[in-house]
C-alpha positions as CSV (number, residue, x, y, z in Angstrom):
1,M,-120.8,-0.1,-137.8
2,Q,-117.3,-0.4,-136.6
3,K,-116.1,2.2,-139.0
4,D,-118.9,4.5,-137.8
5,Q,-118.0,4.0,-134.2
6,S,-114.3,4.4,-134.8
7,S,-114.9,7.5,-136.8
8,S,-117.3,9.0,-134.3
9,T,-115.2,8.2,-131.2
10,P,-112.2,10.5,-131.9
11,S,-114.6,13.3,-132.9
12,T,-115.9,13.7,-129.3
13,P,-112.6,14.7,-127.7
14,S,-111.8,17.0,-130.5
15,A,-115.2,18.7,-130.1
16,G,-114.6,18.9,-126.4
17,R,-111.2,20.5,-127.1
18,V,-112.8,23.0,-129.4
19,R,-115.5,23.9,-126.8
20,Q,-112.7,24.3,-124.2
21,R,-110.8,26.6,-126.5
22,R,-113.9,28.6,-127.1
23,R,-114.6,28.9,-123.4
24,S,-111.1,29.9,-122.8
25,Q,-111.3,32.6,-125.4
26,E,-114.7,33.9,-124.1
27,A,-113.6,33.9,-120.4
28,P,-111.4,37.0,-120.7
29,F,-114.2,38.9,-122.5
30,E,-116.6,38.2,-119.7
31,T,-114.0,39.0,-117.1
32,S,-113.2,42.3,-118.8
33,K,-116.9,43.2,-118.8
34,V,-117.2,42.5,-115.1
35,N,-114.1,44.5,-114.3
36,G,-115.3,47.5,-116.3
37,G,-114.0,46.8,-119.8
38,N,-116.8,49.0,-121.2
39,L,-116.0,52.0,-119.2
40,L,-115.0,55.2,-121.0
41,V,-111.6,55.2,-119.3
42,N,-110.8,51.9,-121.0
43,D,-112.2,52.9,-124.4
44,Q,-109.4,53.1,-127.0
45,N,-111.4,55.3,-129.3
46,K,-112.7,57.6,-126.6
47,Y,-110.9,60.8,-127.9
48,K,-112.3,60.4,-131.4
49,S,-115.8,59.8,-130.1
50,M,-115.4,62.8,-127.7
51,L,-114.5,65.1,-130.6
52,I,-117.5,64.0,-132.7
53,R,-119.8,64.4,-129.7
54,A,-118.4,67.9,-128.9
55,Y,-118.8,69.1,-132.5
56,S,-122.4,68.0,-132.6
57,S,-123.1,69.5,-129.2
58,L,-121.7,72.9,-130.3
59,W,-124.1,72.9,-133.3
60,M,-127.1,71.9,-131.1
61,I,-126.2,74.6,-128.5
62,G,-125.9,77.3,-131.1
63,G,-129.2,76.4,-132.8
64,F,-130.9,76.1,-129.4
65,A,-129.7,79.6,-128.3
66,L,-131.0,81.1,-131.5
67,I,-134.4,79.6,-131.0
68,I,-134.5,80.8,-127.4
69,Y,-133.7,84.3,-128.6
70,M,-136.5,84.2,-131.1
71,G,-139.1,83.4,-128.5
72,H,-142.0,81.3,-127.2
73,L,-143.6,80.5,-130.6
74,Y,-140.4,79.3,-132.1
75,I,-139.6,77.2,-129.1
76,W,-143.0,75.5,-129.4
77,A,-142.2,74.9,-133.1
78,M,-138.9,73.3,-132.1
79,V,-140.7,71.0,-129.6
80,V,-143.1,69.9,-132.4
81,V,-140.2,69.1,-134.7
82,I,-138.5,67.1,-132.0
83,Q,-141.7,65.2,-131.5
84,I,-141.9,64.4,-135.2
85,F,-138.3,63.0,-135.1
86,M,-139.0,61.0,-131.9
87,A,-142.2,59.5,-133.4
88,K,-140.4,58.6,-136.6
89,E,-137.6,56.8,-134.7
90,L,-140.1,55.0,-132.5
91,F,-142.5,54.1,-135.3
92,S,-139.6,52.5,-137.1
93,L,-138.4,50.5,-134.1
94,L,-140.7,47.5,-134.4
95,R,-141.7,47.7,-138.1
96,K,-140.8,44.9,-140.5
97,A,-140.3,45.6,-144.1
98,H,-141.8,42.3,-145.3
99,E,-145.1,42.9,-143.4
100,D,-145.3,46.5,-144.3
101,S,-145.0,45.7,-148.0
102,H,-148.3,43.9,-147.7
103,L,-149.9,46.8,-145.8
104,P,-150.0,49.9,-148.0
105,G,-151.1,52.9,-146.1
106,F,-150.3,51.6,-142.6
107,W,-147.5,54.0,-142.2
108,L,-149.8,56.9,-143.1
109,L,-152.3,55.7,-140.5
110,N,-149.6,56.1,-137.8
111,W,-149.1,59.7,-138.8
112,H,-152.9,60.3,-138.9
113,F,-153.0,59.4,-135.2
114,F,-149.9,61.5,-134.5
115,F,-151.3,64.8,-136.0
116,M,-154.7,64.1,-134.4
117,A,-152.8,64.0,-131.1
118,V,-151.0,67.3,-132.0
119,L,-154.4,69.0,-132.6
120,F,-155.9,67.6,-129.4
121,V,-152.9,68.4,-127.0
122,Y,-151.9,71.8,-128.3
123,G,-155.5,72.8,-128.9
124,R,-156.2,72.3,-125.2
125,I,-153.0,73.9,-123.9
126,L,-152.8,77.0,-126.2
127,S,-156.5,77.8,-126.5
128,Q,-156.2,80.9,-124.3
129,Q,-153.1,82.2,-126.1
130,L,-154.9,81.7,-129.4
131,V,-158.0,83.6,-128.2
132,N,-155.9,86.5,-126.9
133,T,-154.2,86.7,-130.3
134,V,-157.4,87.1,-132.3
135,T,-159.4,89.2,-129.8
136,S,-159.2,92.4,-131.9
137,D,-160.9,90.7,-134.9
138,K,-164.5,89.9,-134.1
139,V,-165.1,87.5,-137.0
140,L,-161.9,85.6,-136.5
141,Y,-162.5,85.6,-132.7
142,Q,-165.9,83.9,-133.2
143,L,-164.4,81.4,-135.6
144,V,-161.6,80.5,-133.2
145,S,-163.9,80.4,-130.2
146,G,-166.1,77.9,-132.1
147,L,-163.1,75.7,-133.0
148,I,-162.0,75.7,-129.4
149,K,-165.5,74.8,-128.2
150,Y,-165.8,71.9,-130.6
151,Q,-162.1,70.9,-130.5
152,M,-162.6,67.8,-128.4
153,A,-165.4,66.6,-130.7
154,I,-163.3,67.2,-133.8
155,C,-160.4,65.3,-132.4
156,Y,-162.7,62.4,-131.4
157,F,-164.1,62.0,-134.8
158,L,-160.6,62.2,-136.3
159,Y,-159.7,59.3,-134.0
160,I,-162.8,57.4,-135.0
161,I,-161.8,57.8,-138.6
162,G,-158.4,56.3,-137.8
163,F,-160.0,53.5,-135.8
164,M,-162.3,52.6,-138.7
165,W,-159.4,52.9,-141.2
166,F,-157.4,50.4,-139.1
167,I,-160.3,47.9,-138.9
168,L,-160.9,48.1,-142.7
169,T,-157.3,47.4,-143.4
170,L,-157.0,44.2,-141.3
171,K,-155.6,41.3,-143.4
172,K,-155.8,37.6,-142.8
173,K,-152.6,36.1,-141.3
174,M,-151.4,39.5,-140.3
175,Y,-153.8,40.3,-137.4
176,K,-151.1,39.8,-134.7
177,Y,-148.7,42.1,-136.4
178,Q,-151.3,44.8,-137.1
179,F,-152.7,44.9,-133.6
180,G,-149.2,44.9,-132.2
181,Q,-148.4,48.0,-134.3
182,Y,-151.7,49.6,-133.3
183,A,-150.9,49.2,-129.6
184,W,-147.3,50.4,-130.2
185,T,-148.6,53.5,-131.9
186,H,-150.8,54.4,-129.0
187,M,-147.9,53.8,-126.5
188,I,-145.7,56.1,-128.6
189,L,-148.3,58.9,-128.6
190,I,-148.7,58.7,-124.8
191,V,-144.9,58.8,-124.2
192,V,-144.2,61.6,-126.7
193,F,-147.2,63.8,-126.0
194,T,-147.3,63.5,-122.2
195,Q,-143.9,65.1,-121.7
196,S,-144.3,67.6,-124.6
197,A,-147.7,68.8,-123.2
198,F,-146.0,69.6,-119.9
199,T,-143.0,71.2,-121.7
200,V,-145.2,73.6,-123.8
201,A,-147.3,74.5,-120.8
202,S,-144.0,75.5,-118.9
203,I,-142.8,77.5,-121.9
204,F,-145.8,79.8,-121.9
205,E,-145.5,80.2,-118.1
206,G,-142.1,81.7,-118.8
207,I,-139.1,80.6,-120.8
208,F,-137.2,80.4,-117.5
209,W,-139.2,77.3,-116.6
210,F,-138.2,75.6,-119.8
211,L,-134.6,76.8,-120.3
212,L,-133.3,76.2,-116.8
213,P,-134.5,72.5,-116.6
214,V,-133.3,71.7,-120.1
215,S,-129.9,73.3,-119.3
216,L,-129.6,71.4,-116.1
217,V,-130.2,68.0,-117.7
218,A,-127.7,68.9,-120.5
219,I,-125.1,70.1,-117.9
220,N,-125.6,66.9,-115.9
221,D,-125.2,64.7,-119.0
222,I,-122.1,66.5,-120.1
223,A,-120.5,66.6,-116.6
224,A,-121.2,62.9,-116.1
225,Y,-119.6,62.2,-119.5
226,F,-116.4,64.2,-118.7
227,F,-116.0,63.0,-115.1
228,G,-116.5,59.4,-116.2
229,F,-114.2,60.1,-119.2
230,F,-111.2,61.1,-117.0
231,F,-111.9,59.6,-113.6
232,G,-114.5,56.8,-114.1
233,K,-113.4,53.5,-112.4
234,T,-116.5,52.2,-110.6
235,P,-119.5,51.0,-112.7
236,L,-122.8,52.5,-111.6
237,I,-125.5,50.4,-113.2
238,K,-125.4,47.3,-115.5
239,L,-128.0,48.8,-117.9
240,S,-125.4,51.5,-118.9
241,P,-121.9,49.9,-118.7
242,K,-120.2,53.3,-119.3
243,K,-121.9,55.0,-116.4
244,T,-119.7,55.3,-113.3
245,W,-120.1,56.5,-109.7
246,E,-117.4,59.1,-110.3
247,G,-119.3,60.5,-113.2
248,F,-122.6,60.4,-111.3
249,I,-121.3,62.2,-108.2
250,G,-119.2,64.8,-110.1
251,A,-122.2,65.6,-112.3
252,S,-124.5,66.0,-109.3
253,V,-122.2,68.5,-107.7
254,T,-121.8,70.4,-111.0
255,T,-125.5,70.4,-111.7
256,M,-126.4,71.8,-108.2
257,L,-123.9,74.6,-108.5
258,S,-125.0,75.4,-112.0
259,A,-128.6,75.5,-111.0
260,F,-128.0,78.1,-108.3
261,M,-125.8,80.3,-110.6
262,L,-127.9,80.0,-113.8
263,A,-131.1,80.9,-112.0
264,N,-129.5,84.2,-110.8
265,V,-128.5,85.1,-114.4
266,M,-131.7,84.0,-116.1
267,G,-134.0,85.5,-113.5
268,R,-132.9,89.0,-114.3
269,Y,-134.3,89.0,-117.9
270,Q,-138.0,89.7,-118.5
271,W,-137.8,87.9,-121.9
272,L,-137.2,84.7,-119.9
273,T,-139.4,85.3,-116.8
274,C,-142.6,86.9,-118.2
275,P,-145.4,84.6,-119.2
276,R,-146.6,84.8,-122.8
277,E,-150.4,85.2,-122.9
278,D,-150.8,85.2,-126.7
279,L,-149.0,83.8,-129.8
280,S,-147.2,86.9,-130.9
281,T,-143.4,87.3,-131.0
282,G,-143.2,90.9,-129.6
283,W,-141.1,91.9,-126.6
284,L,-142.5,91.2,-123.1
285,Y,-143.1,93.6,-120.2
286,C,-144.4,92.5,-116.9
287,D,-144.0,92.8,-113.1
288,P,-141.4,90.0,-112.5
289,G,-142.9,89.2,-109.0
290,Y,-141.1,88.6,-105.8
291,L,-139.4,85.5,-107.1
292,Y,-137.2,87.6,-109.4
293,K,-136.5,90.5,-107.1
294,P,-133.1,90.3,-105.5
295,E,-132.6,89.9,-101.8
296,I,-129.3,91.1,-100.2
297,F,-127.6,88.8,-97.7
298,S,-124.7,90.1,-95.6
299,L,-121.5,88.0,-95.5
300,A,-120.0,89.8,-92.5
301,G,-119.0,87.3,-89.9
302,W,-119.0,84.4,-92.3
303,L,-115.9,85.3,-94.3
304,P,-112.5,86.9,-93.6
305,E,-112.2,90.7,-93.6
306,W,-109.9,90.7,-96.6
307,F,-112.6,89.0,-98.7
308,P,-113.7,91.6,-101.4
309,W,-117.5,90.9,-101.3
310,K,-119.3,91.9,-98.1
311,E,-122.8,91.0,-99.3
312,V,-124.4,88.8,-101.9
313,S,-127.6,89.3,-104.0
314,V,-129.8,86.2,-104.2
315,L,-133.1,85.8,-106.1
316,P,-135.7,83.8,-104.3
317,V,-136.2,81.7,-107.4
318,Q,-132.6,80.3,-106.9
319,W,-133.9,78.2,-104.0
320,H,-136.4,76.6,-106.3
321,A,-133.6,76.1,-108.8
322,L,-131.8,74.0,-106.2
323,C,-134.7,71.6,-106.1
324,L,-134.7,71.4,-109.9
325,G,-131.0,70.8,-109.8
326,L,-131.4,68.0,-107.2
327,F,-134.0,66.3,-109.4
328,A,-132.0,66.7,-112.6
329,S,-128.9,65.2,-111.0
330,I,-130.5,62.2,-109.1
331,I,-133.9,61.3,-110.6
332,A,-133.7,62.5,-114.2
333,P,-130.8,60.1,-115.1
334,F,-133.1,57.2,-114.5
335,G,-134.9,58.2,-117.7
336,G,-131.6,57.5,-119.5
337,F,-131.3,54.2,-117.6
338,F,-134.8,53.2,-118.6
339,A,-134.0,54.0,-122.3
340,S,-130.8,51.9,-122.0
341,G,-132.8,49.0,-120.7
342,F,-135.3,49.4,-123.5
343,K,-132.6,49.5,-126.1
344,R,-131.0,46.4,-124.6
345,A,-134.3,44.6,-124.7
346,F,-134.5,45.2,-128.5
347,K,-130.7,44.8,-129.0
348,L,-130.3,48.4,-130.2
349,K,-127.3,50.7,-129.8
350,D,-129.2,53.9,-130.4
351,F,-132.8,54.8,-131.3
352,G,-131.5,56.5,-134.5
353,D,-128.5,58.2,-136.0
354,S,-129.9,61.8,-136.4
355,I,-127.1,63.4,-134.3
356,P,-123.5,62.2,-134.9
357,G,-121.9,61.0,-131.6
358,H,-125.3,61.1,-129.8
359,G,-127.5,58.7,-131.6
360,G,-131.1,59.7,-132.3
361,I,-133.3,62.5,-131.1
362,T,-135.0,60.1,-128.7
363,D,-131.6,59.3,-127.1
364,R,-131.2,63.0,-126.2
365,M,-134.8,63.3,-124.9
366,D,-134.9,60.4,-122.4
367,C,-133.9,62.4,-119.3
368,Q,-135.7,65.5,-120.6
369,M,-139.0,63.7,-120.6
370,V,-138.8,62.8,-116.9
371,M,-137.6,66.4,-116.1
372,A,-140.4,68.1,-118.0
373,V,-143.2,66.5,-116.1
374,F,-141.5,67.2,-112.8
375,V,-140.9,70.9,-113.6
376,Y,-144.6,71.5,-114.5
377,I,-145.9,69.7,-111.4
378,Y,-143.4,71.5,-109.2
379,H,-144.2,74.9,-110.7
380,Q,-148.0,74.4,-110.2
381,S,-147.6,73.0,-106.7
382,F,-144.9,75.1,-105.1
383,V,-144.4,78.3,-107.2
384,I,-147.8,79.5,-108.4
385,P,-149.9,81.0,-105.5
386,Q,-152.7,78.6,-104.7
387,S,-155.3,81.4,-104.1
388,Y,-157.5,82.8,-106.9
389,S,-156.1,85.8,-108.7
390,V,-157.4,88.3,-111.2
391,E,-155.4,86.6,-113.9
392,V,-156.8,83.1,-113.1
393,I,-160.4,84.3,-113.0
394,L,-160.0,86.3,-116.2
395,D,-158.5,83.3,-117.9
396,Q,-161.5,81.2,-116.9
397,I,-163.9,83.9,-118.2
398,L,-162.2,84.1,-121.6
399,R,-161.8,80.4,-121.9
400,N,-165.4,79.3,-121.0
401,L,-167.7,82.2,-121.9
402,S,-168.8,83.2,-125.4
403,Y,-168.3,86.8,-126.6
404,E,-172.0,87.7,-125.9
405,E,-171.7,86.1,-122.4
406,Q,-168.5,88.1,-121.7
407,R,-170.3,91.4,-122.7
408,A,-173.2,90.5,-120.4
409,L,-170.8,89.9,-117.6
410,Y,-169.1,93.2,-118.2
411,T,-172.5,95.0,-118.1
412,K,-173.6,93.2,-115.0
413,L,-170.3,94.1,-113.2
414,G,-170.8,97.7,-114.2
415,Q,-174.3,97.7,-112.6
416,I,-173.0,96.1,-109.4
417,F,-170.2,98.8,-109.1
418,L,-172.7,101.6,-109.7
419,E,-175.1,100.2,-107.0
420,R,-172.2,99.9,-104.5
421,R,-171.0,103.4,-105.3
422,F,-174.4,105.1,-104.9
423,G,-176.1,102.6,-102.6
């Protein structure tokens, strides 16, 4: 007993000294974090990471520009590919190899729900464009019209098949894991398809309403990175240790200026401003509308006489672009903050490693998801005229009436015009 006491007594001070040494070693680390040790300005490898990031960005920008040039259908295909990568990254987030080895086919069930959602969402959004594409072929038109009419029922039965599949694959002692994955799958589908539905709807309203918001979010992200890289000193938010007030403010000013100037450039091309009413890839011709017709403002009295420009041409859509720029610079970054908090909750650095220097596809889409929903709502609320137009009524006729009903309506309208003409 004495030996035990004597042997245990000296160990206590030594353990205390060890704990003190550990605390003394940890203290500077905590202090450095509080003082901004994670800021880009203090990152020793920042130039290497910047080069990797810049190289990847050039490849993405080049590929993106090519797809924009190819048109609406290819942009939609790009959105679907992005969705697949996002779903893959998010499906993998909470999966466990040990449990999955006992659940053959469970991964396939996730993708069954994913492609059911693809059919449901895009079937609803692009039904009119699909009808307009096949109008010239009567047989194909009737087939497509039938599919559109019963599309909701088809998607429902596909969902029921997945639901029954899930119930039949439940295994004892794995119920909690399986139901957790089932709920996680549905949450992923809501997150991924909510924003993409608004994105695709905006694309077919005119590439302008897709390209400008996407560009503004990218510009804001790049500007925030560079301003934080060279001038960042004051931490912005704890969820993202490398975000700084200097980067946030500098990016906001840059984004607002870019929004005003880019809208003037993009608004002068019919390829970007005309809506696409079918699924073809041909060139577009349309009346651009008042939003894209320049207005001349005189600068006399505002600037010195030696200034070379006496007037400036402004498109009305540029004022709308300022609203998009304001949202992209102040609100959209909170999508990135949300993603940062989510990753911290699951102790992740990135959602994936698909893009060198950037992380996964989901890491690039966090702010875009917030922006896409806002752009569609803003466009429908403040840009499109609220009164009924010929295009809106015609869209409802083609969407909701069968071929025979459309012919009957055409005949009836002809009779009404004849009665008014001779009556």
